C-alpha positions in Angstrom: 51.0 19.6 42.4 47.9 21.9 41.7 47.0 19.6 38.5 46.7 16.6 40.5 44.0 18.2 42.9 41.9 19.2 39.8 42.1 15.5 38.7 40.8 14.2 42.0 37.8 16.5 41.5 37.0 15.9 37.9 35.7 12.0 37.5 37.6 10.0 35.2 36.3 8.8 31.6 36.2 5.5 30.5 37.6 4.7 27.0 35.0 4.6 24.2 36.9 2.2 21.8 34.1 -0.4 22.1 31.3 1.8 21.5 33.2 2.9 18.0 33.7 -0.8 17.0 30.5 -2.5 18.4 28.8 0.0 16.3 30.9 0.3 13.5 31.0 4.0 13.6 34.2 4.3 11.8 33.5 2.4 8.9 33.3 4.1 5.5 31.5 1.8 3.9 28.2 2.9 2.3 24.9 2.1 3.8 22.8 -0.4 2.0 20.9 1.0 -0.3 17.3 -0.1 0.3 15.9 2.6 -1.9 14.4 0.1 -4.6 12.5 -1.8 -1.9 11.3 1.1 -0.3 9.7 2.3 -3.5 8.2 -1.1 -3.9 7.2 -1.3 -0.2 5.3 2.1 -0.9 3.6 0.9 -3.9 2.4 -2.0 -2.4 1.1 -0.2 0.4 -0.7 2.5 -1.6 -2.0 0.1 -4.3 -3.0 -2.9 -2.4 -3.3 -2.0 1.4 -4.5 1.7 1.7 -7.8 1.7 -0.5 -9.1 -0.8 1.9 -8.0 1.1 4.8 -9.6 4.2 3.6 -12.8 2.3 2.2 -13.4 0.7 5.7 -11.9 3.8 7.8 -9.6 1.6 9.5 -7.9 4.8 11.1 -10.9 5.6 13.3 -10.6 1.9 14.6 -7.1 2.1 15.3 -5.8 5.6 14.8 -3.3 4.4 12.6 -2.5 5.7 9.3 1.0 5.1 7.7 2.5 7.9 6.4 5.2 8.0 3.4 7.2 9.2 6.1 7.0 6.4 8.3 7.3 3.8 5.6 10.8 5.3 4.8 12.2 6.5 8.6 14.9 4.9 10.2 14.3 2.5 13.2 13.7 4.2 16.5 14.9 3.6 19.8 12.8 4.7 22.5 14.0 5.3 26.3 11.2 4.9 28.6 11.3 4.9 32.7 10.8 6.8 36.0 12.6 10.1 36.1 16.2 10.7 36.9 17.2 6.8 36.1 19.5 8.1 33.6 17.5 8.0 29.9 19.1 11.5 29.1 22.9 10.4 30.3 22.7 7.0 28.6 21.7 9.2 25.3 24.5 11.5 26.0 26.8 8.4 26.4 25.9 6.4 23.3 26.3 9.7 21.2 29.4 11.0 22.9 27.8 14.2 23.6 28.9 14.8 27.0 30.6 18.2 27.6 29.3 19.4 24.2 27.1 22.1 23.3 24.7 19.5 22.4 24.0 17.5 25.5 20.7 16.7 26.7 20.1 18.2 30.0 20.4 15.7 33.1 20.1 15.7 36.8 18.6 14.6 39.8 15.1 16.1 39.5 12.9 15.4 36.7 14.6 17.6 33.9 13.1 15.9 30.7 9.6 17.4 30.4 9.4 16.9 26.6 9.6 14.0 24.0 12.9 14.8 22.5 13.8 13.4 19.0 17.6 12.9 18.5 18.0 12.5 14.9 20.5 13.1 12.1 21.0 16.4 10.6 24.4 18.0 8.9 25.1 20.4 11.8 23.4 20.7 15.2 19.9 22.6 15.5 16.9 22.2 17.7 13.3 22.1 15.5 10.0 22.8 17.1 7.3 20.3 17.5 4.8 22.2 15.5 7.5 22.4 12.7 8.1 18.5 12.9 4.5 17.7 12.9 4.0 20.0 10.1 6.7 18.4 7.6 4.8 15.1 5.9 8.1 14.0 4.7 9.1 13.1 8.3 7.5 10.3 10.4 6.1 12.7 13.2 3.4 14.2 11.0 0.5 11.8 12.5 1.5 13.3 16.1 -0.8 16.5 15.4 -3.7 14.7 16.7 -2.6 15.1 20.1 -3.1 19.0 20.0 -1.4 22.1 20.4 -0.5 21.4 24.0 1.5 18.2 23.2 3.3 19.9 20.2 4.9 22.2 22.5 6.3 19.5 24.5 7.8 17.7 21.5 11.3 19.0 20.5 13.7 17.6 17.5 17.4 17.9 17.8 19.5 17.6 14.8 22.9 16.2 15.6 25.7 15.4 12.8 26.6 12.1 14.3 27.1 8.5 12.2 25.1 6.4 14.7 22.2 9.0 13.8 22.6 8.3 10.2 21.2 5.1 10.9 18.7 5.1 14.1 16.7 7.6 15.7 16.6 8.2 19.8 13.7 9.5 21.5 13.8 10.4 25.1 10.7 10.7 27.1 9.9 12.5 30.2 10.0 10.2 33.4 6.8 8.0 33.7 6.7 8.5 37.7 6.0 12.5 37.8 3.1 11.9 35.7 0.8 11.3 38.6 -1.9 13.3 37.2 -2.3 13.2 33.3 -4.3 16.6 33.6 -1.3 18.5 35.0 0.4 17.6 31.7 -2.5 19.0 29.3 -2.0 16.5 26.7 -3.0 12.7 26.7 0.4 11.3 28.0 -0.3 7.7 27.9 -1.7 8.0 24.1 1.6 9.8 23.2 3.6 6.6 25.0 1.6 4.5 22.9 1.9 6.1 19.6 5.9 5.8 20.3 5.6 2.3 21.6 3.6 1.0 18.6 6.3 2.4 16.3 9.5 1.6 18.3 12.0 -0.5 17.0 13.7 -1.0 20.3 12.7 -0.1 23.6 14.8 0.7 26.5 13.0 0.5 29.5 15.3 2.0 32.5 15.8 1.9 36.0 17.7 2.9 38.9 18.4 -0.2 41.1 18.7 2.3 44.1 15.2 3.2 43.8 13.4 0.7 42.6 9.7 1.2 42.6 7.1 -0.7 40.7 3.9 1.2 40.9 0.6 1.7 39.2 2.2 4.0 36.4 4.7 1.4 35.8 2.0 -1.4 35.6 0.2 1.0 33.1 3.3 1.0 31.2 3.8 -2.4 30.9 0.3 -2.8 29.9 1.0 -0.9 27.0 3.9 -2.6 26.2 1.6 -5.8 25.5 2.5 -7.6 22.2 5.9 -5.4 22.1 7.8 -8.0 24.2 10.2 -8.8 21.4 11.0 -5.2 21.5 11.7 -4.5 25.1 15.0 -4.5 26.5 15.3 -3.9 30.6 18.2 -1.9 31.5 19.6 -1.8 35.3 21.5 1.5 35.2 23.8 2.9 37.4 24.8 -0.5 38.6 28.0 0.3 39.6 26.2 2.3 42.8 25.5 -0.9 44.6 27.6 -3.7 46.2 27.4 -6.8 44.1 25.0 -8.7 46.6 23.0 -5.8 46.9 22.8 -5.6 43.0 21.6 -9.4 43.0 18.9 -8.8 45.6 17.4 -5.6 43.2 17.8 -7.9 40.0 15.7 -10.6 41.8 13.1 -8.0 43.3 12.5 -6.2 39.8 12.2 -9.9 37.9 9.6 -10.5 40.8 7.7 -7.2 40.6 7.7 -7.4 36.4 7.0 -11.1 36.1 3.1 -10.3 36.3 3.2 -7.7 33.8 5.0 -9.4 31.5 3.4 -13.1 30.4 6.0 -14.4 27.8 7.8 -17.3 27.8 10.8 -15.6 27.2 11.4 -12.6 29.4 13.0 -9.6 28.2 16.6 -9.4 28.1 17.9 -7.5 30.7 21.3 -5.5 30.9 22.9 -4.6 34.1 25.8 -1.8 33.7 26.5 1.9 34.1 25.8 3.6 30.9 27.8 7.1 31.5 30.8 8.1 30.4 32.7 7.8 34.0 34.8 5.2 35.4 33.1 2.0 37.1 33.3 2.7 41.0 36.4 0.5 42.3 35.2 -2.7 43.6 32.6 -3.5 41.3 32.2 -6.0 38.5 33.8 -4.2 35.8 34.3 -6.6 33.5 30.7 -7.8 33.8 29.3 -4.2 33.4 31.6 -3.8 30.0 30.4 -7.1 28.8 26.9 -6.1 29.4 27.2 -2.5 27.6 28.6 -4.3 24.6 25.9 -6.9 24.3 23.3 -4.0 24.6 25.3 -2.5 21.5 25.3 -5.4 19.4 21.8 -5.6 20.0 21.4 -2.1 19.1 23.4 -3.2 15.6 20.9 -5.8 15.0 18.1 -3.6 15.0 19.9 -1.3 12.4 21.0 -4.4 10.3 17.4 -5.9 10.4 15.6 -2.5 9.7 14.2 -3.5 6.1 12.7 -6.9 7.4 11.3 -5.0 10.4 9.8 -2.3 8.1 8.1 -5.3 5.7 6.7 -7.1 8.5 5.4 -4.0 10.2 3.5 -3.3 6.9 2.4 -6.6 6.7 1.0 -6.9 10.1 -0.6 -3.7 9.4 -2.4 -5.3 6.4 -3.4 -8.3 8.2 -5.4 -6.3 10.7 -6.7 -3.9 8.0 -8.2 -7.2 6.2 -9.5 -8.6 9.3 -11.8 -5.0 10.1 -12.7 -5.2 6.3 -13.9 -8.5 6.7 -15.6 -7.7 10.0 -17.3 -4.6 8.6 -18.4 -6.5 5.5 -20.1 -9.1 8.0 -21.8 -6.6 10.1 -23.3 -5.1 6.9 -24.2 -8.4 5.5 -26.0 -9.5 8.7 -27.9 -6.1 8.6 -29.0 -6.9 5.2 -30.3 -10.0 5.8 -32.0 -8.9 8.7 -33.5 -5.7 7.2 -37.1 -6.1 6.0 -39.4 -3.3 4.4 -40.9 -2.3 7.7 -38.0 -2.6 10.2 -36.5 0.1 11.7 -33.0 0.1 10.8 -31.4 1.8 13.7 -32.9 -0.7 16.0 -32.0 -3.4 13.7 -28.5 -2.5 13.7 -28.5 -1.5 17.5 -29.2 -5.0 17.9 -26.4 -6.8 16.0 -23.8 -4.2 17.4 -25.1 -5.1 21.0 -24.4 -8.9 20.7 -22.5 -9.6 17.5 -22.0 -13.6 18.7 -25.7 -14.0 18.3 -25.0 -13.5 15.0 -21.7 -15.1 15.0 -19.8 -12.3 13.6 -16.5 -12.8 14.9 -17.1 -16.8 14.4 -17.8 -16.9 11.2 -15.0 -14.8 10.5 -12.6 -17.0 12.3 -14.2 -19.9 10.8 -13.8 -19.0 7.2 -10.6 -16.9 6.4 -7.5 -18.2 8.4 -7.8 -15.3 10.8 -5.7 -15.7 13.8 -8.1 -15.4 17.0 -5.3 -13.3 18.3 -5.6 -10.5 15.8 -9.5 -10.0 16.1 -10.2 -6.7 17.6 -12.2 -6.4 20.7 -15.9 -6.0 20.0 -16.4 -2.9 22.0 -14.1 -1.2 19.6 -16.7 -1.7 17.1 -19.7 -0.2 19.5 -17.5 3.0 19.2 -16.8 2.3 15.5 -20.2 2.1 14.3 -21.3 4.7 16.7 -19.1 7.4 14.3 -19.7 6.0 11.0 -23.5 4.8 10.1 -23.1 1.2 8.7 -25.0 2.3 6.0 -22.2 4.5 4.8 -20.2 1.2 3.8 -20.1 -0.9 0.8 -20.1 -4.9 0.9 -16.6 -6.4 -0.2 -18.5 -7.9 -3.1 -19.0 -4.9 -4.4 -15.5 -3.3 -4.2 -14.1 -4.4 -7.3 -13.6 -2.8 -10.6 -13.2 -4.0 -14.1 -9.9 -2.7 -14.1 -8.5 -2.4 -10.8 -9.6 -6.0 -9.5 -11.2 -6.5 -6.0 -9.8 -4.6 -3.0 -10.1 -8.1 -0.8 -8.1 -9.9 -3.5 -5.1 -7.3 -3.5 -4.6 -7.1 -0.1 -4.5 -10.8 -0.1 -2.2 -11.0 -2.6 -0.1 -8.4 -0.8 -0.1 -10.4 2.6 0.5 -13.8 0.9 2.8 -13.2 -2.0 4.2 -9.5 -2.6 5.5 -8.9 0.8 6.9 -12.3 1.7 8.5 -11.8 -2.0 9.8 -8.4 -1.2 11.2 -9.6 2.1 12.8 -12.7 0.0 14.6 -10.3 -2.2 16.6 -8.5 0.4 18.1 -12.2 1.2 15.7 -13.2 4.1 16.7 -17.0 3.1 18.2 -17.0 6.6 15.4 -16.2 8.5 12.2 -18.1 7.6 10.6 -17.6 11.1 9.9 -14.2 10.4 6.6 -14.7 8.4 5.8 -18.2 9.9 2.7 -19.2 8.2 1.2 -20.9 10.9 0.7 -17.8 12.8 -1.0 -15.8 10.0 -2.2 -18.7 7.6 -0.6 -17.2 4.9 -0.5 -20.6 3.2 -4.2 -20.9 2.1 -6.0 -18.5 -0.2 -9.2 -17.0 1.7 -12.5 -18.0 -0.1 -14.5 -14.8 -0.7 -18.1 -16.0 0.2 -19.6 -13.2 -1.8 -17.9 -13.6 -5.0 -20.1 -15.1 -7.8 -18.8 -18.4 -9.1 
């Protein structure tokens, strides 16, 4: 009968029930209400971290201001990888968008040329990048700094989907077609870095049939340094290879990535085919399904830990702001000590910026203030920083105190050592004390302020 013929051409779809159950999409229980915690987090940020951040222009060093939209934003899952590895198909599959008007374009050619943000909304609509960046309540307003050309390549899609109530997906243009930055007309790597810095989970997707770890990928992994715990590597389209071939590819992938990822715990690799169609016959269906469920559990974990991650992120930011303030203070103190009535300020300061080690600037910060050497910014960055911001435009930390408001430094230290850890405790972090281990950050000891008069 003719019906069967039609059937043969149309690949059959797999059952989706494991998606629903693992991601708890059918549960009607209200999402945890963290609005109180978020209010407190915003308050700590605005009263104890931001004043120091602004006073020492931290934003110009790290290009990182935290907006309120960012403090309240949902966890973000970022999809990276070469073109045509199935990033958009994977998003379509996870959200069940296939064959609906909402689905993202997919195909063999590089189809996604934009950064596409898929977020929750009451009804389907598309939002232009320019509009997204203009809305300060959204967490994307800082993207304005990448310019008009980039905003034309940024697009938002609102979809009424249960999963998107708890998480936001970001699809990126394939890396490999990015041979020439100029062709794109905007700083592609900087934009990627912005998203990488903010992503709670980063899926780096590969197609095992065309595995090519070239320079672009090396660039990418350099950008992912320090974010290893967020990275998940996905060997997609796994049912398109015979098992033995797949094993070889898996080995080759690890071999080529090993030098790029120097961590004791390599990132988790998921091997499966993330799309709605049945797996090829004679492939390891059971394995692929188990892998897919593990990946979904991973995603769920991120959603459940979103508040802890947010507080840890703000605290990490505070630690960096504090170190930056201590360094600027130290540069300034050194400059004041070296200045005499006759010296030329410009020359004196150039000497200090050229060779801070001669004046023990970085060493003294390490010695005095429980700062981890891994958190120290690099010396070159300060040449640029002071090139734009003359040293004389800053005040010493000891002068940043007011009778009513207390001292900036003390407030940020209190936030790092007490307020933020207490906030974590309040959402039941008894189960995971390792998030804020004091061995790493030295949060146990109170730093001494050398400039404060006894």
